MDTraj code that builds the backbone (N, CA, C; nanometers):
import mdtraj as md
import numpy as np

residues = "MET THR THR ALA ARG THR ARG HIS ASN TYR THR GLY THR SER VAL ALA GLU ARG GLN ILE GLU ARG ARG ALA LEU PHE ILE GLU ALA GLY LEU THR VAL PHE ALA GLU LYS SER PHE ALA ASN SER SER LEU THR ASP VAL CYS ALA ALA ALA GLY LEU SER ARG ARG GLN PHE TYR GLU GLN PHE ALA GLY ARG GLU GLU LEU LEU VAL ALA VAL TYR ASP THR VAL GLN GLY LYS ALA ARG GLU ALA VAL THR ALA ALA LEU ALA ALA ALA GLU THR ASP ASP LEU ARG THR LEU ILE ASP ALA ALA VAL ARG ALA TYR THR THR ALA ILE THR ASP ASP ILE ARG CYS ALA LYS VAL ALA PHE VAL GLU ILE VAL GLY VAL SER PRO ALA ILE GLU ALA HIS ARG ALA GLN VAL ARG ASP GLN TRP GLY GLU VAL VAL ALA ALA ILE ALA ALA GLY ARG ASP GLY VAL ARG THR PRO PRO GLY GLY TRP ARG VAL ALA MET ALA ALA PHE ILE GLY ALA VAL ASN GLY ALA VAL HIS GLN TRP SER LEU ASP ASP PRO ARG PRO PRO VAL ASP GLU LEU VAL GLU VAL PHE SER THR LEU LEU ASN ALA LEU THR THR ALA".split()
xyz = np.array([
    [12.0520, 10.1608, 15.0274],
    [11.9686, 10.0949, 15.1281],
    [11.8222, 10.1176, 15.0939],
    [11.7428, 10.0137, 15.0831],
    [11.6026, 10.0265, 15.0491],
    [11.5232, 10.0689, 15.1724],
    [11.4415, 10.1722, 15.1577],
    [11.3607, 10.2202, 15.2688],
    [11.2155, 10.2245, 15.2267],
    [11.1264, 10.2046, 15.3230],
    [10.9833, 10.2082, 15.2943],
    [10.9391, 10.3509, 15.2681],
    [10.8442, 10.3660, 15.1768],
    [10.7889, 10.4965, 15.1490],
    [10.6754, 10.5264, 15.2472],
    [10.6386, 10.6545, 15.2556],
    [10.5263, 10.6929, 15.3402],
    [10.3956, 10.6641, 15.2674],
    [10.2836, 10.6685, 15.3408],
    [10.1521, 10.6427, 15.2824],
    [10.1238, 10.7473, 15.1745],
    [10.0654, 10.7050, 15.0639],
    [10.0419, 10.7942, 14.9514],
    [9.9081, 10.8656, 14.9654],
    [9.9034, 10.9890, 14.9234],
    [9.7815, 11.0690, 14.9274],
    [9.7194, 11.0687, 14.7877],
    [9.6048, 11.0045, 14.7727],
    [9.5409, 10.9939, 14.6425],
    [9.4205, 11.0875, 14.6294],
    [9.4084, 11.1858, 14.7186],
    [9.2956, 11.2782, 14.7156],
    [9.2883, 11.3471, 14.5803],
    [9.1718, 11.3405, 14.5187],
    [9.1517, 11.4106, 14.3936],
    [9.1973, 11.3355, 14.2700],
    [9.2436, 11.2132, 14.2850],
    [9.2882, 11.1352, 14.1699],
    [9.1867, 11.0263, 14.1386],
    [9.1746, 10.9920, 14.0099],
    [9.0814, 10.8887, 13.9680],
    [9.1392, 10.7508, 13.9961],
    [9.0538, 10.6485, 13.9859],
    [9.1004, 10.5115, 14.0056],
    [9.2084, 10.4774, 13.9026],
    [9.1867, 10.5167, 13.7770],
    [9.2843, 10.4874, 13.6711],
    [9.4182, 10.5550, 13.6999],
    [9.4130, 10.6780, 13.7469],
    [9.5358, 10.7504, 13.7794],
    [9.6091, 10.6839, 13.8956],
    [9.5341, 10.6355, 13.9934],
    [9.5958, 10.5664, 14.1071],
    [9.6656, 10.4386, 14.0613],
    [9.6005, 10.3661, 13.9705],
    [9.6603, 10.2426, 13.9199],
    [9.7905, 10.2722, 13.8447],
    [9.7911, 10.3767, 13.7653],
    [9.9118, 10.4146, 13.6904],
    [10.0238, 10.4529, 13.7868],
    [9.9876, 10.5313, 13.8896],
    [10.0893, 10.5734, 13.9860],
    [10.1439, 10.4543, 14.0644],
    [10.0559, 10.3636, 14.1053],
    [10.1015, 10.2467, 14.1812],
    [10.1922, 10.1587, 14.0967],
    [10.1553, 10.1400, 13.9716],
    [10.2400, 10.0593, 13.8834],
    [10.3787, 10.1217, 13.8720],
    [10.3831, 10.2539, 13.8548],
    [10.5122, 10.3232, 13.8455],
    [10.5928, 10.3078, 13.9739],
    [10.5249, 10.3137, 14.0885],
    [10.5937, 10.2972, 14.2165],
    [10.6511, 10.1568, 14.2312],
    [10.5759, 10.0571, 14.1873],
    [10.6271, 9.9199, 14.1942],
    [10.7454, 9.8998, 14.0993],
    [10.7394, 9.9590, 13.9823],
    [10.8519, 9.9462, 13.8883],
    [10.9770, 10.0131, 13.9456],
    [10.9599, 10.1305, 14.0029],
    [11.0738, 10.1984, 14.0643],
    [11.1284, 10.1172, 14.1816],
    [11.0384, 10.0608, 14.2619],
    [11.0809, 9.9777, 14.3746],
    [11.1534, 9.8535, 14.3252],
    [11.0999, 9.7903, 14.2198],
    [11.1662, 9.6726, 14.1645],
    [11.3045, 9.7051, 14.1139],
    [11.3176, 9.8184, 14.0483],
    [11.4491, 9.8607, 13.9985],
    [11.5492, 9.8717, 14.1132],
    [11.5068, 9.9316, 14.2214],
    [11.5955, 9.9496, 14.3367],
    [11.6253, 9.8175, 14.4072],
    [11.5215, 9.7426, 14.4376],
    [11.5383, 9.6191, 14.5149],
    [11.6176, 9.5153, 14.4369],
    [11.5856, 9.4945, 14.3094],
    [11.6554, 9.3936, 14.2303],
    [11.8011, 9.4318, 14.2073],
    [11.8291, 9.5619, 14.1996],
    [11.9680, 9.6057, 14.1830],
    [12.0465, 9.5900, 14.3122],
    [11.9833, 9.6210, 14.4245],
    [12.0543, 9.6179, 14.5526],
    [12.0677, 9.4766, 14.6092],
    [11.9606, 9.3998, 14.6032],
    [11.9594, 9.2684, 14.6682],
    [11.9747, 9.1528, 14.5706],
    [11.9578, 9.1801, 14.4415],
    [11.9499, 9.0833, 14.3319],
    [11.8076, 9.0287, 14.3247],
    [11.7698, 8.9831, 14.2061],
    [11.6363, 8.9260, 14.1896],
    [11.6226, 8.7985, 14.2723],
    [11.7243, 8.7142, 14.2661],
    [11.7170, 8.5842, 14.3333],
    [11.7065, 8.5970, 14.4846],
    [11.7686, 8.7004, 14.5416],
    [11.7767, 8.7123, 14.6870],
    [11.6802, 8.8160, 14.7456],
    [11.5892, 8.8644, 14.6640],
    [11.4910, 8.9606, 14.7141],
    [11.3534, 8.8945, 14.7173],
    [11.2609, 8.9610, 14.7812],
    [11.1272, 8.9039, 14.7988],
    [11.0212, 9.0067, 14.7634],
    [10.8987, 8.9580, 14.7527],
    [10.7867, 9.0490, 14.7290],
    [10.7702, 9.1445, 14.8470],
    [10.7994, 9.0973, 14.9656],
    [10.7931, 9.1846, 15.0834],
    [10.8892, 9.3017, 15.0683],
    [11.0095, 9.2747, 15.0177],
    [11.1072, 9.3820, 14.9946],
    [11.0520, 9.4855, 14.8960],
    [10.9922, 9.4365, 14.7883],
    [10.9396, 9.5262, 14.6847],
    [10.8271, 9.6122, 14.7403],
    [10.7355, 9.5503, 14.8119],
    [10.6224, 9.6249, 14.8668],
    [10.6685, 9.7287, 14.9689],
    [10.7677, 9.6918, 15.0492],
    [10.8206, 9.7872, 15.1476],
    [10.8831, 9.9066, 15.0778],
    [10.9584, 9.8809, 14.9704],
    [11.0231, 9.9900, 14.8983],
    [10.9214, 10.0803, 14.8300],
    [10.8114, 10.0208, 14.7829],
    [10.7075, 10.0993, 14.7163],
    [10.6137, 10.1685, 14.8143],
    [10.6096, 10.1183, 14.9384],
    [10.5145, 10.1713, 15.0355],
    [10.3721, 10.1297, 15.0046],
    [10.3582, 10.0120, 14.9426],
    [10.2270, 9.9608, 14.9019],
    [10.2105, 9.8176, 14.9519],
    [10.0891, 9.7651, 14.9389],
    [10.0584, 9.6337, 14.9946],
    [10.0731, 9.5228, 14.8912],
    [10.0740, 9.3986, 14.9396],
    [10.0767, 9.2837, 14.8495],
    [9.9506, 9.2805, 14.7637],
    [9.8382, 9.3159, 14.8209],
    [9.7135, 9.3192, 14.7433],
    [9.7265, 9.4165, 14.6269],
    [9.7833, 9.5324, 14.6538],
    [9.8021, 9.6313, 14.5476],
    [9.9025, 9.5828, 14.4432],
    [10.0015, 9.5076, 14.4878],
    [10.0968, 9.4508, 14.3921],
    [10.0251, 9.3577, 14.2956],
    [9.9435, 9.2682, 14.3489],
    [9.8779, 9.1689, 14.2639],
    [9.7673, 9.2291, 14.1777],
    [9.7292, 9.3525, 14.2044],
    [9.6400, 9.4236, 14.1135],
    [9.7145, 9.4647, 13.9860],
    [9.8474, 9.4699, 13.9950],
    [9.9292, 9.5172, 13.8835],
    [10.0073, 9.4057, 13.8139],
    [10.0537, 9.3087, 13.8910],
    [10.1452, 9.2069, 13.8389],
    [10.1060, 9.0685, 13.8887],
    [10.1338, 8.9684, 13.8054],
    [10.1061, 8.8305, 13.8454],
    [10.2093, 8.7784, 13.9440],
    [10.3285, 8.8377, 13.9434],
    [10.4351, 8.7936, 14.0329],
    [10.5615, 8.8730, 14.0083],
    [10.6683, 8.8349, 14.0770],
    [10.7935, 8.9109, 14.0665],
    [10.8543, 8.9039, 13.9264],
    [10.8384, 8.7913, 13.8579],
    [10.8945, 8.7821, 13.7229],
    [10.8286, 8.8825, 13.6294],
    [10.6987, 8.8979, 13.6433],
    [10.6298, 8.9952, 13.5590],
    [10.6772, 9.1368, 13.5911],
    [10.7023, 9.1650, 13.7174],
    [10.7574, 9.2950, 13.7552],
    [10.8968, 9.3122, 13.6964],
    [10.9784, 9.2081, 13.7014],
    [11.1130, 9.2157, 13.6451],
    [11.1078, 9.2510, 13.4971],
    [11.0173, 9.1890, 13.4241],
    [11.0022, 9.2201, 13.2820],
    [10.9587, 9.3658, 13.2634],
    [10.8699, 9.4135, 13.3482],
    [10.8249, 9.5524, 13.3383],
    [10.9399, 9.6491, 13.3639],
    [11.0254, 9.6168, 13.4613],
    [11.1426, 9.7002, 13.4875],
    [11.2358, 9.6989, 13.3660],
    [11.2605, 9.5805, 13.3136],
    [11.3465, 9.5654, 13.1958],
    [11.2924, 9.6450, 13.0777],
    [11.1628, 9.6332, 13.0531],
    [11.1019, 9.7056, 12.9412],
    [11.1088, 9.8570, 12.9627],
    [11.0993, 9.8998, 13.0869],
    [11.1107, 10.0426, 13.1170],
    [11.2499, 10.0938, 13.0835],
    [11.3522, 10.0177, 13.1206],
    [11.4899, 10.0553, 13.0896],
    [11.5115, 10.0589, 12.9389],
    [11.4657, 9.9546, 12.8696],
    [11.4827, 9.9499, 12.7243],
    [11.4014, 10.0600, 12.6559],
    [11.2838, 10.0900, 12.7092],
    [11.2040, 10.1983, 12.6522],
    [11.2716, 10.3334, 12.6658],
    [11.3333, 10.3560, 12.7800],
    [11.4091, 10.4795, 12.8017],
    [11.5227, 10.4903, 12.7007],
    [11.5916, 10.3788, 12.6776],
    [11.7017, 10.3786, 12.5813],
    [11.6495, 10.4019, 12.4397],
    [11.5362, 10.3414, 12.4059],
    [11.4788, 10.3582, 12.2721],
    [11.4404, 10.5041, 12.2484],
    [11.3820, 10.5683, 12.3476],
    [11.3466, 10.7093, 12.3356],
    [11.4714, 10.7953, 12.3153],
    [11.5774, 10.7626, 12.3870],
    [11.7020, 10.8386, 12.3744],
    [11.7616, 10.8237, 12.2343],
    [11.7594, 10.7023, 12.1806],
    [11.8134, 10.6784, 12.0464],
    [11.7290, 10.7504, 11.9421],
    [11.5984, 10.7431, 11.9544],
    [11.5092, 10.8112, 11.8598],
    [11.5344, 10.9613, 11.8585],
    [11.5496, 11.0190, 11.9779],
    [11.5754, 11.1628, 11.9873],
    [11.7106, 11.1988, 11.9273],
    [11.8115, 11.1151, 11.9517],
    [11.9448, 11.1429, 11.8987],
    [11.9462, 11.1373, 11.7464],
    [11.8767, 11.0415, 11.6896],
    [11.8711, 11.0297, 11.5439],
    [11.7940, 11.1459, 11.4831],
    [11.6872, 11.1882, 11.5486],
    [11.6089, 11.3003, 11.4977],
    [11.6881, 11.4301, 11.5014],
    [11.7781, 11.4420, 11.6001],
    [11.8569, 11.5646, 11.6151],
    [11.9806, 11.5664, 11.5256],
    [12.0191, 11.4508, 11.4727],
    [12.1407, 11.4430, 11.3904],
    [12.1133, 11.5021, 11.2525],
    [12.1830, 11.6066, 11.2192],
    [12.1609, 11.6748, 11.0908],
    [12.2598, 11.6227, 10.9873],
    [12.2489, 11.4931, 10.9588],
    [12.3415, 11.4309, 10.8644],
    [12.2821, 11.3006, 10.8136],
    [12.3284, 11.2568, 10.6982],
    [12.2939, 11.1247, 10.6467],
    [12.4123, 11.0305, 10.6538],
    [12.5224, 11.0778, 10.7121],
    [12.6428, 10.9958, 10.7206],
    [12.6199, 10.8815, 10.8196],
    [12.6380, 10.7593, 10.7709],
    [12.6059, 10.6432, 10.8529],
    [12.6903, 10.6366, 10.9789],
    [12.8196, 10.6596, 10.9675],
    [12.9059, 10.6515, 11.0863],
    [12.8632, 10.7516, 11.1930],
    [12.8292, 10.8711, 11.1492],
    [12.7864, 10.9736, 11.2442],
    [12.6559, 10.9336, 11.3121],
    [12.5636, 10.8774, 11.2336],
    [12.4367, 10.8332, 11.2901],
    [12.4565, 10.7186, 11.3888],
    [12.5429, 10.6249, 11.3521],
    [12.5719, 10.5126, 11.4423],
    [12.6334, 10.5632, 11.5718],
    [12.7284, 10.6535, 11.5604],
    [12.7932, 10.7073, 11.6805],
    [12.6914, 10.7780, 11.7706],
    [12.6003, 10.8568, 11.7093],
    [12.4998, 10.9291, 11.7874],
    [12.4045, 10.8313, 11.8559],
    [12.3622, 10.7282, 11.7818],
    [12.2691, 10.6306, 11.8389],
    [12.3346, 10.5508, 11.9507],
    [12.4586, 10.5083, 11.9284],
    [12.5292, 10.4289, 12.0289],
    [12.5526, 10.5103, 12.1556],
    [12.5916, 10.6357, 12.1395],
    [12.6151, 10.7198, 12.2570],
    [12.4859, 10.7407, 12.3350],
    [12.3761, 10.7658, 12.2633],
    [12.2476, 10.7867, 12.3313],
    [12.2053, 10.6615, 12.4062],
    [12.2190, 10.5468, 12.3414],
    [12.1806, 10.4207, 12.4042],
    [12.2665, 10.3932, 12.5280],
    [12.3973, 10.4052, 12.5123],
    [12.4883, 10.3718, 12.6215],
    [12.4685, 10.4643, 12.7412],
    [12.4494, 10.5927, 12.7136],
    [12.4250, 10.6876, 12.8218],
    [12.2957, 10.6548, 12.8949],
    [12.1926, 10.6194, 12.8196],
    [12.0625, 10.5906, 12.8808],
    [12.0674, 10.4701, 12.9738],
    [12.1493, 10.3699, 12.9406],
    [12.1504, 10.2482, 13.0224],
    [12.2558, 10.2505, 13.1319],
    [12.3443, 10.3507, 13.1286],
    [12.4497, 10.3552, 13.2301],
    [12.4400, 10.4745, 13.3243],
    [12.3500, 10.5699, 13.2953],
    [12.3462, 10.6872, 13.3835],
    [12.2839, 10.6557, 13.5190],
    [12.2186, 10.5413, 13.5287],
    [12.1663, 10.4916, 13.6564],
    [12.2131, 10.3474, 13.6689],
    [12.3050, 10.3206, 13.7605],
    [12.3651, 10.1871, 13.7702],
    [12.2597, 10.0812, 13.7961],
    [12.1481, 10.1173, 13.8568],
    [12.0407, 10.0201, 13.8785],
    [11.9907, 9.9648, 13.7466],
    [11.9804, 10.0514, 13.6463],
    [11.9323, 10.0080, 13.5146],
    [12.0263, 9.9045, 13.4543],
    [12.1555, 9.9322, 13.4605],
    [12.2529, 9.8384, 13.4048],
    [12.2490, 9.7050, 13.4784],
    [12.2388, 9.7100, 13.6112],
    [12.2403, 9.5863, 13.6883],
    [12.1174, 9.4998, 13.6610],
    [12.0002, 9.5624, 13.6550],
    [11.8785, 9.4840, 13.6369],
    [11.8643, 9.4364, 13.4925],
    [11.8879, 9.5251, 13.3967],
    [11.8622, 9.4920, 13.2563],
    [11.9726, 9.4101, 13.1913],
    [12.0890, 9.4023, 13.2548],
    [12.1994, 9.3292, 13.1931],
    [12.2595, 9.2216, 13.2829],
    [12.2167, 9.2151, 13.4067],
    [12.2687, 9.1131, 13.4984],
    [12.1537, 9.0316, 13.5571],
    [12.0640, 9.0978, 13.6287],
    [11.9632, 9.0264, 13.7063],
    [11.8611, 8.9524, 13.6198],
    [11.8345, 9.0027, 13.5018],
    [11.7317, 8.9409, 13.4183],
    [11.7814, 8.8183, 13.3433],
    [11.9124, 8.8006, 13.3358],
    [11.9690, 8.6941, 13.2527],
    [11.9432, 8.5571, 13.3160],
    [11.8848, 8.4664, 13.2370],
    [11.8689, 8.3279, 13.2798],
    [11.7629, 8.3028, 13.3845],
    [11.6744, 8.3987, 13.4078],
    [11.5726, 8.3802, 13.5124],
    [11.4748, 8.2693, 13.4761],
    [11.4282, 8.2682, 13.3525],
    [11.3328, 8.1661, 13.3090],
    [11.3303, 8.1620, 13.1569],
    [11.2835, 8.0513, 13.0982],
    [11.2724, 8.0449, 12.9519],
    [11.1831, 8.1557, 12.8944],
    [11.0752, 8.1882, 12.9642],
    [10.9848, 8.2924, 12.9151],
    [11.0542, 8.4277, 12.9098],
    [11.1327, 8.4579, 13.0121],
    [11.2031, 8.5859, 13.0124],
    [11.3141, 8.5864, 12.9079],
    [11.3809, 8.4748, 12.8885],
    [11.4832, 8.4682, 12.7835],
    [11.4214, 8.4896, 12.6453],
    [11.3010, 8.4354, 12.6245],
    [11.2315, 8.4570, 12.4977],
    [11.1970, 8.6048, 12.4800],
    [11.1596, 8.6699, 12.5886],
    [11.1286, 8.8130, 12.5816],
    [11.2538, 8.8937, 12.5496],
    [11.3646, 8.8589, 12.6113],
    [11.4902, 8.9283, 12.5836],
    [11.5291, 8.9115, 12.4365],
    [11.5072, 8.7934, 12.3819],
    [11.5382, 8.7698, 12.2411],
    [11.4501, 8.8562, 12.1510],
    [11.3249, 8.8722, 12.1902],
    [11.2346, 8.9566, 12.1125],
    [11.2809, 9.1023, 12.1134],
    [11.3214, 9.1508, 12.2295],
    [11.3719, 9.2879, 12.2400],
    [11.5006, 9.3029, 12.1589],
    [11.5860, 9.2020, 12.1639],
    [11.7082, 9.2035, 12.0835],
    [11.6764, 9.2179, 11.9357],
    [11.5771, 9.1431, 11.8890],
    [11.5376, 9.1521, 11.7482],
    [11.4842, 9.2910, 11.7141],
    [11.4135, 9.3522, 11.8075],
    [11.3617, 9.4872, 11.7843],
    [11.4754, 9.5880, 11.7682],
    [11.5802, 9.5734, 11.8504],
    [11.6960, 9.6613, 11.8348],
    [11.7661, 9.6347, 11.7023],
    [11.7701, 9.5095, 11.6613],
    [11.8283, 9.4779, 11.5316],
    [11.7548, 9.5466, 11.4185],
    [11.6232, 9.5534, 11.4293],
    [11.5434, 9.6219, 11.3283],
    [11.5731, 9.7720, 11.3262],
    [11.5993, 9.8291, 11.4430],
    [11.6344, 9.9710, 11.4492],
    [11.7643, 9.9969, 11.3734],
    [11.8647, 9.9135, 11.3975],
    [11.9943, 9.9304, 11.3312],
    [11.9812, 9.9088, 11.1808],
    [11.9078, 9.8061, 11.1420],
    [11.8895, 9.7780, 10.9999],
    [11.8196, 9.8951, 10.9307],
    [11.7240, 9.9581, 10.9987],
    [11.6530, 10.0717, 10.9411],
    [11.7461, 10.1918, 10.9238],
    [11.8373, 10.2116, 11.0187],
    [11.9340, 10.3211, 11.0062],
    [12.0227, 10.2997, 10.8840],
    [12.0644, 10.1752, 10.8646],
    [12.1617, 10.1452, 10.7592],
    [12.0988, 10.1279, 10.6214],
    [11.9717, 10.0942, 10.6163],
    [11.9080, 10.0565, 10.4897],
    [11.9184, 10.1664, 10.3843],
    [11.9612, 10.1268, 10.2653],
    [11.9613, 10.2159, 10.1511],
    [12.0700, 10.3208, 10.1490],
    [12.1616, 10.3161, 10.2437],
    [12.2676, 10.4165, 10.2471],
    [12.3901, 10.3675, 10.1706],
    [12.4616, 10.4637, 10.1128],
    [12.5831, 10.4303, 10.0389],
    [12.6861, 10.3688, 10.1329],
    [12.7591, 10.2696, 10.0837],
    [12.8676, 10.2105, 10.1608],
    [12.8239, 10.1080, 10.2625],
    [12.6929, 10.0737, 10.2633],
    [12.6426, 9.9769, 10.3596],
    [12.6370, 9.8390, 10.2952],
    [12.6761, 9.7403, 10.3691],
    [12.6670, 9.6029, 10.3218],
    [12.5733, 9.5261, 10.4137],
    [12.5175, 9.4185, 10.3591],
    [12.4442, 9.3263, 10.4445],
    [12.5465, 9.2429, 10.5199],
    [12.5419, 9.2425, 10.6522],
    [12.6443, 9.1718, 10.7300],
    [12.6448, 9.0218, 10.7009],
    [12.7575, 8.9563, 10.7246],
    [12.7636, 8.8104, 10.7088],
    [12.6554, 8.7423, 10.7926],
    [12.5793, 8.6522, 10.7308],
    [12.4730, 8.5839, 10.8023],
    [12.3426, 8.6598, 10.8065],
    [12.3420, 8.7829, 10.7517],
    [12.2205, 8.8641, 10.7516],
    [12.2093, 8.9507, 10.8764],
    [12.1142, 9.0414, 10.8743],
    [12.1001, 9.1375, 10.9831],
    [12.0648, 9.0716, 11.1159],
    [11.9781, 8.9711, 11.1111],
    [11.9324, 8.9123, 11.2377],
    [12.0482, 8.8462, 11.3122],
    [12.1305, 8.7716, 11.2389],
    [12.2449, 8.7050, 11.3025],
    [12.3468, 8.8078, 11.3494],
    [12.3748, 8.9065, 11.2641],
    [12.4741, 9.0078, 11.2995],
    [12.4315, 9.0870, 11.4224],
    [12.3030, 9.1220, 11.4288],
    [12.2551, 9.1993, 11.5435],
    [12.2519, 9.1149, 11.6706],
    [12.2251, 8.9857, 11.6558],
    [12.2320, 8.8983, 11.7730],
    [12.3738, 8.8972, 11.8284],
    [12.4729, 8.8917, 11.7375],
    [12.6128, 8.8925, 11.7808],
    [12.6492, 9.0258, 11.8450],
    [12.6074, 9.1351, 11.7820],
    [12.6407, 9.2682, 11.8346],
    [12.5760, 9.2918, 11.9699],
    [12.4462, 9.2628, 11.9812],
    [12.3754, 9.2896, 12.1063],
    [12.4227, 9.1957, 12.2163],
    [12.4629, 9.0735, 12.1784],
    [12.5252, 8.9856, 12.2770],
    [12.6529, 9.0455, 12.3320],
    [12.7307, 9.1089, 12.2421],
    [12.8536, 9.1760, 12.2866],
    [12.8218, 9.2940, 12.3778],
    [12.7175, 9.3691, 12.3429],
    [12.6756, 9.4819, 12.4267],
    [12.6351, 9.4323, 12.5655],
    [12.5543, 9.3266, 12.5693],
    [12.5101, 9.2719, 12.6982],
    [12.6289, 9.2302, 12.7841],
    [12.7234, 9.1598, 12.7210],
    [12.8399, 9.1142, 12.7956],
    [12.9248, 9.2287, 12.8468],
    [12.9437, 9.3297, 12.7628],
    [13.0283, 9.4435, 12.8011],
    [12.9646, 9.5253, 12.9132],
    [12.8331, 9.5504, 12.9026],
    [12.7663, 9.6285, 13.0077],
    [12.7617, 9.5497, 13.1380],
    [12.7402, 9.4199, 13.1278],
    [12.7438, 9.3340, 13.2459],
    [12.8783, 9.3485, 13.3165],
    [12.9862, 9.3349, 13.2420],
    [13.1195, 9.3465, 13.3018],
    [13.1424, 9.4858, 13.3577],
    [13.1008, 9.5875, 13.2828],
    [13.1167, 9.7267, 13.3269],
    [13.0457, 9.7482, 13.4601],
    [12.9258, 9.6911, 13.4755],
    [12.8488, 9.7114, 13.5977],
    [12.9144, 9.6466, 13.7188],
    [12.9975, 9.5433, 13.6946],
    [13.0628, 9.4721, 13.8043],
    [13.1995, 9.5295, 13.8403],
    [13.2621, 9.5994, 13.7450],
    [13.3969, 9.6516, 13.7673],
    [13.3988, 9.7575, 13.8772],
    [13.5051, 9.7606, 13.9532],
    [13.5234, 9.8601, 14.0577],
    [13.6706, 9.9011, 14.0611],
    [13.7036, 10.0203, 14.0136],
    [13.6134, 10.1232, 13.9613],
    [13.5655, 10.0898, 13.8209],
    [13.4534, 10.1473, 13.7827],
    [13.4016, 10.1241, 13.6480],
    [13.4784, 10.2090, 13.5467],
    [13.5072, 10.1517, 13.4298],
    [13.5738, 10.2304, 13.3249],
    [13.4837, 10.3450, 13.2798],
    [13.5408, 10.4493, 13.2191],
    [13.4585, 10.5592, 13.1671],
    [13.3572, 10.5083, 13.0649],
    [13.2396, 10.5659, 13.0657],
    [13.1354, 10.5256, 12.9712],
    [13.1811, 10.5491, 12.8276],
    [13.2652, 10.6503, 12.8050],
    [13.3159, 10.6768, 12.6701],
    [13.3873, 10.5553, 12.6121],
    [13.4469, 10.4739, 12.6958],
    [13.5142, 10.3541, 12.6456],
    [13.4129, 10.2527, 12.5939],
    [13.2997, 10.2402, 12.6618],
    [13.1936, 10.1543, 12.6113],
    [13.1425, 10.2054, 12.4769],
    [13.1202, 10.3357, 12.4685],
    [13.0706, 10.3950, 12.3446],
    [13.1655, 10.3655, 12.2298],
    [13.2946, 10.3805, 12.2539],
    [13.3931, 10.3577, 12.1481],
    [13.3932, 10.2114, 12.1031],
    [13.3855, 10.1208, 12.1976],
    [13.3823, 9.9782, 12.1631],
    [13.2584, 9.9454, 12.0809],
    [13.1421, 9.9911, 12.1258],
    [13.0173, 9.9594, 12.0558],
    [13.0146, 10.0206, 11.9162],
    [13.0603, 10.1450, 11.9045],
    [13.0627, 10.2106, 11.7733],
    [13.1559, 10.1374, 11.6777],
    [13.2712, 10.0966, 11.7269],
    [13.3670, 10.0246, 11.6439],
    [13.3074, 9.8938, 11.5919],
    [13.2421, 9.8193, 11.6813],
    [13.1828, 9.6925, 11.6411],
    [13.0704, 9.7126, 11.5396],
    [12.9847, 9.8093, 11.5639],
    [12.8700, 9.8273, 11.4764],
    [12.9118, 9.8816, 11.3407],
    [13.0074, 9.9704, 11.3390],
    [13.0593, 10.0206, 11.2110],
    [13.1253, 9.9089, 11.1307],
    [13.1955, 9.8198, 11.1986],
    [13.2598, 9.7083, 11.1297],
    [13.1571, 9.6138, 11.0680],
    [13.0429, 9.5979, 11.1331],
    [12.9392, 9.5086, 11.0822],
    [12.8625, 9.5678, 10.9647],
    [12.8492, 9.7006, 10.9626],
    [12.7598, 9.7620, 10.8657],
    [12.8280, 9.8295, 10.7479],
    [12.9561, 9.8588, 10.7606],
    [13.0235, 9.9384, 10.6571],
    [13.1015, 9.8491, 10.5642],
    [13.0830, 9.8738, 10.4351],
    [13.1537, 9.7934, 10.3342],
    [13.3015, 9.8289, 10.3303],
])
top = md.Topology()
chain = top.add_chain()
for i, resn in enumerate(residues, 1):
    res = top.add_residue(resn, chain, resSeq=i)
    for name in ("N", "CA", "C"):
        top.add_atom(name, md.element.get_by_symbol(name[0]), res)
traj = md.Trajectory(xyz[None], top)
């Protein structure tokens, strides 16, 4: 249930710090409201109430709800990217399968440990507008570059059929579909099952 926040105390904070905090509050509110009510069925009033901030303050940060939706999406993807980077840095191996498994587990955990993230980044953002679809495609390509970088130059790696860009589009499309379904299932399957599916698909695409 979305509830309004209390008035914020900005004593001792700079204007820049206040702007950063307000933006974070709106992103958190958007994550909650869009997950609970859906993007289509929620309003700017809902977002402002959840953030405990005004419409004027919203428009100081965002041009509209679509821009907020993209910011929420980018926050979720950024969290996942940080998790994957940390997992790869901690992996004391050059074995491709092990690296893929570590990266996939980190990514999947990051996007499923908060159901709001899965709902907004894999359900609510889909098909909202051509501009947002173009942004999603750009993020997809960035993830493809991450996978290609992991695999590049390693023994036993092949260039996937159609090249990396096509293969990663297929893989990430499968990830989107699977997480979407997982978020809707009741009860939801164990996250380990998602990890196993994703690892199997990615290993099949990259291993000779």
